[in-house]
N, C-alpha and C positions, 0 to 999 in steps of 0.2 A: 706186579714193577711194571715198567714200558719203558721198555730198551729206543736207545736213540737211533738204532740201526751202525753205531760204526763202533766198530773194534777198538782193547786196547794196544794190539798188535800189527805193525806194517803191515797191508793187503797184501795178499798172495799174487805175484804176477798173475797173468792171464799167458794164455795158450796160446802161444805164437808170440808173449812177449819175453823179455827176461830179467831176471832182478831189478834192473832200472830202469825200468817200465820202455826202455827199445823194445821194436819190431822186427823179429829175426826173423832173416829171411830162411830159405829152407829149400828150394832149383823152384820156384812159382808158387809155391803151395800157405805159402804167409797169409792169401786172400782169402783160400779159403779158411784156412786156422785163425781168420779175423770173423768168418760169418759164421761159426762152430763156439766159436767168442763169446758171442753176440745172441746167439740163441744158449746159451749157457745164464746167459746174466736171463735175460730175457724170461727165462723156465725159472732163476732168484725174484725175479724183481715181482710174480705174481704168487710166489708161497709164502716171502716176508710180509706183504700185508696183510695175514693173512689172521686173527688173534687165537697166538695157539694158548692159552691161557684161558680162551670162555670148554668151557668145556660142557659146556649144555649138548642138546641130543641136537643140538639147528649148528651150534658151533664146529661139535666133532665131524658132522657134515660137510660145513665146508671145510675143515682141513681137510680129513679123506678124500675132496674131492681136489684140489691146489696138489696135495699130497701127491695123489693120482698122474692130474696136469704135467709136473712138474717133473714123474720118473719119466713121463711116455715122453719127455719132450729131454731128458738128460737120456733116453735110451737110443732117438732116434741120434742125437752126437755122437754116441761113442761104440754103435751100430756102422755110425763113415767111418770115424775111425779105421775100428777095425779091418773097414773093407778096401780102404784107401792104402795101410798099410801089408794085408795081402794083397794088394795088387803088387807092389812098387818091391815087398817080398818076394812074388812069384817073379818081378824082373830080371833081375835080380840074378849076376852068373859068375858070380864066386861069391864064397863065405866073406870076399872084404868090399862087395857091395853089399850084404846083406846087412852085414857089423856096419859101413854108415850111415842103414836110410832105418837101420835103427838105435844109430844115435843121434838122428831125428828126433825121436817118439823118447830117446830119454826121459824125458822130466816127467811124462807121463807112466814110470815105471816107478820110479824114486814120489815117498810122500814124506814131505816132512816130517819128524818130530816135533 
């Protein structure tokens, strides 16, 4: 079976976007957030062209390489987000400011069911 790459449900909003597709602005972080979203998209583009049904030794090797490249790119994005969150929380001077910072990253803490 060949997939068209389209899902039956509505696409999830990209990082930095609201559910209606509008870019959310968080105190100058939207540009970096868009770059991170583009990095995730590029990682996915590289893996989605891999034939997951090819179970030959060559196909398994291609899949393993694509998966490793995807995981590496996603790990870089995650580390970047962790560093940014750590820096912003470190700069916060009160619990209220910490909660404000955490609210900006709230969508990363909650997964849709």
